[in-house]
KEFIKOL-529771 format. One record per residue (C-alpha): residue number from 0; residue in one letter; chain; x, y, z. Coordinates in steps of 0.05 Angstrom, whole numbers, plus 5000, padded with zeros to 4 digits. Example, Ala and Ser with C-alpha at 12.3 -4.5 7.8 and 13.67 -1.06 7.14 Angstrom:
// KEFIKOL-529771
resi 0&resn a&chain A&x 5246&y 4910&z 5156 .
resi 1&resn s&chain A&x 5273&y 4979&z 5143 .
***
This chain:
// KEFIKOL-529771
resi 0&resn x&chain A&x 2631&y 6080&z 0879 .
resi 1&resn x&chain A&x 2709&y 6096&z 0892 .
resi 2&resn x&chain A&x 2754&y 6055&z 0932 .
resi 3&resn x&chain A&x 2819&y 6090&z 0949 .
resi 4&resn x&chain A&x 2880&y 6060&z 0987 .
resi 5&resn x&chain A&x 2930&y 6109&z 1029 .
resi 6&resn x&chain A&x 2993&y 6073&z 1037 .
resi 7&resn x&chain A&x 3019&y 6122&z 1087 .
resi 8&resn x&chain A&x 2964&y 6109&z 1134 .
resi 9&resn x&chain A&x 2950&y 6034&z 1117 .
resi 10&resn x&chain A&x 2873&y 6056&z 1106 .
resi 11&resn x&chain A&x 2823&y 6036&z 1050 .
resi 12&resn x&chain A&x 2767&y 6079&z 1036 .
resi 13&resn x&chain A&x 2706&y 6057&z 1003 .
resi 14&resn x&chain A&x 2657&y 6109&z 0982 .
resi 15&resn x&chain A&x 2596&y 6086&z 0962 .
resi 16&resn x&chain A&x 2558&y 6153&z 0942 .
resi 17&resn x&chain A&x 2571&y 6227&z 0944 .
resi 18&resn x&chain A&x 2540&y 6253&z 1010 .
resi 19&resn x&chain A&x 2555&y 6287&z 1068 .
resi 20&resn x&chain A&x 2572&y 6251&z 1130 .
resi 21&resn x&chain A&x 2535&y 6258&z 1194 .
resi 22&resn x&chain A&x 2565&y 6205&z 1234 .
resi 23&resn x&chain A&x 2609&y 6146&z 1235 .
resi 24&resn x&chain A&x 2611&y 6079&z 1277 .
resi 25&resn x&chain A&x 2663&y 6031&z 1287 .
resi 26&resn x&chain A&x 2617&y 5968&z 1267 .
resi 27&resn x&chain A&x 2677&y 5917&z 1280 .
resi 28&resn x&chain A&x 2746&y 5928&z 1306 .
resi 29&resn x&chain A&x 2786&y 5970&z 1246 .
resi 30&resn x&chain A&x 2721&y 5978&z 1206 .
resi 31&resn x&chain A&x 2690&y 6043&z 1207 .
resi 32&resn x&chain A&x 2624&y 6056&z 1174 .
resi 33&resn x&chain A&x 2601&y 6128&z 1153 .
resi 34&resn x&chain A&x 2524&y 6150&z 1149 .
resi 35&resn x&chain A&x 2494&y 6207&z 1115 .
resi 36&resn x&chain A&x 2439&y 6255&z 1142 .
resi 37&resn x&chain A&x 2386&y 6208&z 1107 .
resi 38&resn x&chain A&x 2413&y 6150&z 1156 .
resi 39&resn x&chain A&x 2440&y 6111&z 1093 .
resi 40&resn x&chain A&x 2510&y 6084&z 1084 .
resi 41&resn x&chain A&x 2555&y 6134&z 1052 .
resi 42&resn x&chain A&x 2618&y 6095&z 1059 .
resi 43&resn x&chain A&x 2671&y 6047&z 1096 .
resi 44&resn x&chain A&x 2742&y 6059&z 1123 .
resi 45&resn x&chain A&x 2786&y 5993&z 1140 .
resi 46&resn x&chain A&x 2844&y 6006&z 1184 .
resi 47&resn x&chain A&x 2906&y 5970&z 1175 .
resi 48&resn x&chain A&x 2880&y 5950&z 1111 .
resi 49&resn x&chain A&x 2941&y 5914&z 1090 .
resi 50&resn x&chain A&x 2931&y 5858&z 1144 .
resi 51&resn x&chain A&x 2862&y 5846&z 1126 .
resi 52&resn x&chain A&x 2853&y 5861&z 1045 .
resi 53&resn x&chain A&x 2899&y 5841&z 0993 .
resi 54&resn x&chain A&x 2918&y 5907&z 0960 .
resi 55&resn x&chain A&x 2909&y 5924&z 0900 .
resi 56&resn x&chain A&x 2883&y 5856&z 0885 .
resi 57&resn x&chain A&x 2809&y 5874&z 0898 .
resi 58&resn x&chain A&x 2756&y 5837&z 0857 .
resi 59&resn x&chain A&x 2690&y 5870&z 0844 .
resi 60&resn x&chain A&x 2632&y 5828&z 0820 .
resi 61&resn x&chain A&x 2562&y 5849&z 0801 .
resi 62&resn x&chain A&x 2581&y 5921&z 0780 .
resi 63&resn x&chain A&x 2564&y 5909&z 0705 .
resi 64&resn x&chain A&x 2525&y 5972&z 0709 .
resi 65&resn x&chain A&x 2579&y 6014&z 0745 .
resi 66&resn x&chain A&x 2623&y 6056&z 0698 .
resi 67&resn x&chain A&x 2683&y 6099&z 0718 .
resi 68&resn x&chain A&x 2756&y 6081&z 0748 .
resi 69&resn x&chain A&x 2769&y 6047&z 0812 .
resi 70&resn x&chain A&x 2825&y 6083&z 0845 .
resi 71&resn x&chain A&x 2886&y 6046&z 0884 .
resi 72&resn x&chain A&x 2948&y 6078&z 0895 .
resi 73&resn x&chain A&x 2929&y 6138&z 0857 .
resi 74&resn x&chain A&x 2926&y 6094&z 0791 .
resi 75&resn x&chain A&x 2858&y 6081&z 0754 .
resi 76&resn x&chain A&x 2839&y 6008&z 0749 .
resi 77&resn x&chain A&x 2783&y 5987&z 0697 .
resi 78&resn x&chain A&x 2735&y 5939&z 0728 .
resi 79&resn x&chain A&x 2671&y 5910&z 0707 .
resi 80&resn x&chain A&x 2658&y 5833&z 0672 .
resi 81&resn x&chain A&x 2715&y 5791&z 0657 .
***
């Protein structure tokens, strides 16, 4: 999983898995879900993210088995159990 915030466009992109996107739907105003060719969710985009998400204060819970960096503002942040 990877989360990236683009300050210039004020967009938070959350990628759940590495797969090609077949289609995208705006599931709520300002929230776009990307779907792969298998019908599964590939990721999400949150538009005007600074208005609805505290950036970069994102808490990820239950990700003990996930390893790797969380990318916000192009700076890696370690996450996992506290």
